[in-house]
Each structure stands twice: as C-alpha cells, then as structure tokens.
C-alpha positions in Angstrom: 15.3 -1.7 7.9 12.4 -0.9 5.7 9.7 0.9 7.8 7.1 1.3 5.0 5.8 -2.3 5.1 5.5 -2.1 8.9 3.6 1.1 8.8 1.4 -0.2 6.0 0.5 -3.4 7.8 -0.8 -1.4 10.8 -3.6 0.0 8.7 -4.1 -3.1 6.5 -7.7 -4.0 6.0 -8.9 -7.6 6.8 -8.4 -9.7 3.7 -5.7 -7.5 2.1 -2.4 -9.1 1.4 0.4 -8.5 3.9 3.1 -6.1 2.7 6.4 -7.8 3.0 8.6 -5.2 1.2 8.0 -2.2 -1.0 8.4 -2.3 -4.7 9.1 1.1 -6.1 9.0 0.0 -9.7 5.3 -0.9 -9.3 4.3 2.5 -8.0 2.6 5.1 -10.2 2.9 8.8 -9.8 -0.3 8.9 -7.7 1.1 6.2 -5.5 4.3 8.1 -4.9 2.3 11.2 -4.1 0.2 9.2 -1.6 3.4 8.0 0.1 4.8 11.6 0.4 1.5 12.9 1.7 1.2 10.0 4.1 4.5 10.8 5.8 3.7 14.5 5.7 0.4 13.8 7.4 2.0 11.7 10.1 4.6 14.4 10.8 2.0 17.1 11.0 -0.2 15.0 13.2 2.7 14.4 15.7 3.4 18.1 15.8 -0.2 18.9 16.6 -0.3 16.2 19.3 3.0 17.2 20.9 2.9 21.0 20.7 -0.7 22.2 20.1 -0.2 25.4 22.2 2.6 26.6 19.8 0.2 26.2 16.9 -2.7 28.0 18.6 -0.4 30.8 19.8 1.0 31.3 16.3 -2.5 31.6 14.9 -4.0 33.7 17.7 -6.5 30.9 18.4 -5.7 30.1 22.1 -8.2 27.8 23.8 -8.4 25.4 20.8 -5.6 23.1 21.9 -8.0 20.2 22.3 -9.3 20.6 18.8 -5.7 20.8 17.5 -4.9 17.5 19.2 -7.9 15.9 17.7 -6.9 17.1 14.3 -3.4 15.6 15.0 -4.8 12.2 15.7 -6.9 12.4 12.5 -3.8 13.3 10.5 -1.8 10.3 11.8 -4.7 8.0 11.0 -5.0 9.4 7.5 -1.2 9.1 7.0 -1.2 5.5 8.0 -4.0 4.8 5.5 -2.0 6.6 2.8 0.9 4.2 3.4 -1.4 1.2 3.3 -3.0 -0.7 0.4 -6.1 1.5 1.1 -4.2 4.6 0.1 -7.1 6.1 -1.8 -9.2 6.0 1.4 -6.4 7.7 3.2 -6.2 10.5 0.6 -9.9 11.1 0.6 -9.9 11.3 4.4 -7.2 13.9 4.0 -9.4 15.8 1.6 -12.2 15.8 4.2 -9.8 16.8 6.9 -8.6 19.7 4.7 -12.2 21.0 4.7 -12.3 21.0 8.5 -8.9 22.7 8.6 -10.0 25.4 6.2 -13.3 26.0 8.2 -11.3 26.2 11.5 -8.8 28.6 10.0 -11.5 30.9 8.5 -12.8 31.4 12.0 -9.4 32.9 12.9 -9.6 35.7 10.3 -11.6 37.9 12.7 -10.6 41.6 12.9 -9.6 41.4 16.6 -7.1 38.6 15.9 -3.5 40.1 16.0 -2.2 37.0 14.2 -4.7 37.1 11.3 -1.8 37.4 8.8 -0.4 34.1 10.0 -3.9 32.6 9.6 -4.1 33.9 6.0 -0.7 32.3 5.3 -1.8 29.1 6.9 -5.0 29.2 4.7 -3.0 29.5 1.5 -0.8 26.6 2.6 -3.7 24.4 3.4 -5.4 25.3 0.1 -2.2 24.2 -1.7 -2.1 20.9 0.2 -5.8 20.4 -0.5 -5.1 20.6 -4.3 -2.4 17.9 -3.9 -4.7 15.7 -1.8 -7.5 16.0 -4.4 -5.2 15.2 -7.3 -3.6 12.3 -5.4 -7.0 10.9 -4.3 -8.5 11.1 -7.8 -5.4 9.7 -9.5 -5.0 6.8 -7.1 -8.7 5.9 -7.2 -8.8 5.9 -11.0 -5.5 3.9 -11.2 -6.6 1.2 -8.8 -10.1 1.0 -10.3 -8.6 0.4 -13.7 -6.2 -2.2 -12.3 -9.0 -4.1 -10.6 -11.4 -3.9 -13.6 -8.8 -4.9 -16.2 -9.5 -8.2 -17.9 -6.6 -10.5 -18.5 -6.5 -11.8 -22.0 -4.7 -15.0 -22.8 -5.5 -15.3 -26.5 -1.8 -15.2 -27.5 -0.8 -18.0 -25.1 -0.8 -21.6 -26.3 -0.1 -23.4 -23.0 3.1 -24.9 -24.3 6.1 -23.0 -22.8 8.5 -24.3 -25.4 6.1 -24.0 -28.3 3.7 -26.5 -30.0 6.4 -28.0 -32.2 8.6 -28.9 -29.2 5.6 -30.5 -27.5 4.9 -32.6 -30.6 8.5 -33.8 -30.7 8.3 -34.8 -27.1 5.1 -36.7 -27.7 6.7 -38.6 -30.6 9.7 -39.7 -28.5 7.5 -40.7 -25.5 6.8 -44.4 -25.2 4.7 -45.9 -22.4 6.7 -49.1 -22.6 9.9 -47.2 -21.6 9.2 -47.2 -18.0 11.9 -47.7 -15.5 11.7 -51.1 -14.0 12.7 -51.6 -10.3 16.2 -52.9 -10.0 16.0 -56.5 -8.8 18.6 -57.8 -6.4 19.2 -61.4 -5.4 18.7 -62.2 -1.7 21.4 -64.5 -0.6 19.4 -65.8 2.4 16.2 -66.8 0.6 17.3 -67.1 -3.0 14.4 -64.9 -4.0 14.5 -61.7 -5.9 13.2 -58.5 -4.4 13.5 -54.8 -5.3 16.8 -53.3 -4.1 14.9 -50.3 -2.5 12.8 -52.8 -0.5 15.9 -54.3 1.0 17.2 -50.9 2.0 14.1 -50.2 4.1 
C-alpha cells in the first residue's frame, strides 16, 4: 500500500488535484529532499508529542514540556505540507520553525544549566537541518515557479498525427457518395421494405 498519496491528500489545498499515486520519475532533487524532510518532520513531531519530558530532561530545560508539545504539533503539520502538492509552503514553514527552535535552544545555554553541552550539540544539529530546509525550500519554489510560468510552444506540431501527406491521401480517397446505406429487408407480412435494424427493435 502506498501511504504517500494518502498523507499528501490530507494536506491538499482546495482546488489542487487529488494525488492517486506517486510518480518518482517526475520528482526533482528538491522534491525528493522535501519528501525526506517531510517524513523526518513527522517523526520528530511524534517524538515531541509522545515524550516531551525526555527531551526537556536531556536539554536541562524542565518545565517547557508544553512548548515542546506545541512544537511537535507544528512539526507534524509542516511534514504533511512537505508531502503535499504545497511542499514549498511546508518547507518554508519548517524554516520558520527552525528559527523558533534555535531561539528556544539558545535560552538553554545559560551557565547554570548542567546539560548545556547537550544544548550546544542540539543547536548544531538544528543549524544543519535549517540549511537543508532553506536549500529545499528555495529549490522547490524556483522549480515549481518555473514549471507554472513555462509557456508551451507548439510551433513544431502540424495537427496531423500521421503527417500532412497521409492526410492528403486520405482526403483524396474520401468520397461523400460512399456512404453506407441501410440494409433493406423485405417484410413478408406487409410486402414493404424496411431497414433490418428497424425490424430488430
């Protein structure tokens, strides 16, 4: 069972086409990155919702479990957007979320925090993820803007699938007098002739 279309349709904007199945061949590098970051965001969000106290204890930031849960819900929403046709919106929302994460982690670098080394490590990890989010958001936005703005040119198409010469030959061989006449059958009862298809009705 392919779960990606189901997840994508949850966050589908009104008017967007429904995703029936995924098409890997149509995905660019930025789209692939958006997919990976989307699943990562959902996984991280679930961890923050399920075990916020473990995260705050590891960072020496007890008392902020409610904030961690809120960030978890935000991560899941961003992840769903990243897996939807509005993936650029999902990636930019992740970039904004990264800014909130960095600001929150910076508050944990206080001198009286015994877990400040863990906070510094978390900061480096979030910075790395932020770079990926920015790269993915920019790449996806540019790619889809180019795709929407591209003009389709048909100057090399004639409108004749088999070529102009084949169309001319078909026109020569066509005669309006060669129309199929209805097959007449004799009615034994009335002695009149009527179309065979009429008698079969």
